[in-house]
N, C-alpha and C positions, 0 to 999 in steps of 0.2 A: 707324486705319492708321498705319504707322510715320511719324514726322516726316520730312518731305522739304523740300528747298529747290528753288525753281523757277529754272531757268536764265534768265539774261539773254539778250540778242540775240546773244551770242557763241555759236559752235558748240562742239562737245564738246572740241576741242583747247584752246580759250581759256578755257573755264569753270572756275571753282574751286569751284563748289557741290558739296555732298556730302550723302549720306543720313545723318541723325543716328541712329546705331544704337541709342542709348540710349532712343529714343522708342518702341521696338517691344516687343511681348511676346516673351520669350525662352523660351517653353514648350519642353520637350523634344520631340524628334520623336515623333509619335504621341500626344501629350498635348494637352489643351485648356489654355487659359490658367490654369485652376484646378488643373491637374495631374492631372485624371482622364482616363481613356482616351477619345479621340475616336472616334466612329463612322467607319467607312470611307464617305466620301461617294459612292463608286462602287457601293456595295452596293444591291441592289434594295430599295425601300421607304424608303431613307434619303435625305432631301433635303439636299444640300449648301447652304451659305449662299450662296456665289457661285462663279463659274467664274473661275479664275486661270490665265492662260497666260503662259509666259515664253519669249522667244527665249533663245538661249544665248550665242553668240559676240558679244562686246562689249556684251552686256546683263547677263547674270549673271557672265560671265567678262571680264576686261580684255584678253583675247587671242582669236584665232580658232583654235579647236581643230582645224579642218580644216588650216589653214595650218601650225600647229605640229606636227601629226602628220607632215606631209610633211617638215618640217625634221628631225624626230626620225628618220625613216627614212634621211634623208641622213646624219645623224651615225652611224647604225648601219652605214652602208656597204652597205645592201641595195638601193639604187636608184642610177642614174647621177647622181651628185651635181650636176654643172654643168647638165646638161640638165633634170633634175628641178627644180632650184632656179629655173631660168629660167622654166619653164612654171608652176610654183607661183606665182611673183611675178606673171606675166601674168594668170593667173586671178584672183588676189587683187585686182589693179587693175581688172579687168573687173567683178568683183562690186560694188566700191565706186562704179564709174561707172554701174552699172545696165545693163550691156551683156552680162552673162554668159550664155553658152549652157549651161544646166544639164546637158544630156545630154553635151556635149563635156567639161565639167568632171568629171562623174561617171566617164566612161570613163578619165580620167587618175587620178582620186582612188582608184578601186576596183581598178585594175589590180594594185597590189602585194598586195592581199588574195588575189587568185587565184593568185599565184606562190608562196605559202607555206602550209604546213599550219596548221590552225586553232590547234593547240597552241602553235606557235611565235609566231603572231600574238598569242595571248592573253598570252603571257609578255612580249612587247614592249609590249603595251598596259598591262600592270600597271606596268612601268617608266615608261611615258609618264605615267600618272596620278600616280605617286609623284614623279617628277622635274619634270614640267612643269605639270600641272594643279593638283594639290592646293595647292602653295605659292602659287598665284596667285589663289585664291578669296578674295575680300574678305569681311570680317566683315559689312559692310553688305548684301551680296548674300544671305548666309545669313540675316540678320535679316529681310529682306523675305520670303523664301520661308517662313521659320519663322512669321512673322506670319499669312500666309494659311493655312498648314497648321493652326495652332493654332485658327483660327476655324472650321475644318471646311470650308473651301473645297475644291472639286474642282480639283486642281492638275495641270498638265501642262507639260512642256517641249516646245516646237514649234520644230524646227530643221531647216534644210536639210542639215546635216551628217549623215553616215550613222550608222546605229544602232550599228555596231561601235565607233566612236570615242566616241559620246555616252552609251551605256548606263551605263558606270561613273561618268560625270560626273553624270548624273541621280541615281544612287545616292548620290553625295557630298552632294547637296542634300536627300536624303530624299524624292525625288519618284519615285513608282512609275510614273506614266504618262508615256511618252516617245513623241512623234510625230516621228520622224526618217525620213530617206530609207532605205528598206528595201533589203536586198541579197539577190540571188538566190543560192541554194545548190544544190549537186548532189553527191551521194556524199560528204557530210560536208565539203565544201570550198566556199569562196566562188567564184562564177564570174567576178566582176568586173563584173557587170551589175546595174543597179538593178532593183528589183521594184516594179511598180506606179507610181503617181504620186509623183514627188519632192515633198517638202514644202518647196516653194520658191514664193514669190510667191502666185499664186492657188491653187497646190497646197496651201499651208498651210490655206486655208479649206476646201478639199475634204477633206483628210485629217482636219482637226479635226471636221468635220461627220460623217464616217464613223466616227470614234472615238466621238463622243457617241452616235451611233445604236447602236454595238456595246454600249454600256452601258445602252441603253434610255433615253437622255436626248436632249434637243434644246436648241437655243439658247434657245427660248422658255421652257424650264423653269427659267431662272435670272433672278432679278430684276436682277442686274448681272453683267456679264462684263468681265474685265480682261485686257488684253494689254500686256506690257512688251516693248519692242523698241528697238533703236538705229538701225535701218536703214530707209531709204526703200523698199527691196525688200519690206518687210513691210506696206506701206500697205493691201493688200487685207484682211489680217486685222485691222489696226488699225481699219479702217473697219467691220468686221463686229461688233466688240464695243461694249458701251455705254460702257466706260471705257478708251479708249486712253491709254497712258502712254509718251511718248517718253523712253527711258531711255538716258542717255549718247549722245544722238542725234548722228548724222552731220549734216553741214551741210544736206543736202537735207531730212532729216526735221525738223531744228530749225526750218527756215524754214516747212515745212508745218504744224508744231505751232503756231507763232505765228499763222499765218494762220487756222487752224481753232479755236484756243483749247484745244488739247489740253494736258493736264497734262504737265509735263516734270520729270524727276528725274535725279539723278546718283548712282551707287553707288560710283564710284572715280575717281581722277584719271587 
């Protein structure tokens, strides 16, 4: 596994530890460490080495893609700037306090998608990834993902952020499998409503179990399962895997990781 440093008792804002990117295999996407093509671990009859699950915001990214997408829309002038900014900040604070009503938040987050044609949204999203996301991806985060992919692990990003915002971000990491909050569509447009169970808190466990079943897999089919997350909101999924890793953890998760002896790592400052 890539060389990591373990956090001290300080929370993520105070810690100066970092992932040592030089300690991991830097095999090209889709290749094993030896450079030969890796089998697709999701293919029938192919047994992946491990299951590797990654939260996205503040775990692989040093930002919250939900929050930054809202700010991007404000800069574009396509939403009511002052009111949208106020509500965006309020939901952001509720999430970190562990008090977020996910359905109320999704009604807010998805409303702009229903107000514009998909073609226009896609163009804005391309700019968003170019201007906001790609420049913020840390080499250490890419290294961690690449290490799991090169081993032949079955990898997925599991995030509460919606699939529209996160699909191109998963692609940036070379991760095919994305478990994100789904969005209802009708007549070629987004309706602004979530579809099915949001991948939030216990919903992450449910959605991951459903995804594994869709591949003909199960939790018991892996000797080890890993989940990397920064947030105490993800405790249900952290408790479900064999190898939980508190990654850039918030204060609540850092305390819980110390209490339970979970491994802790940091990918960025």
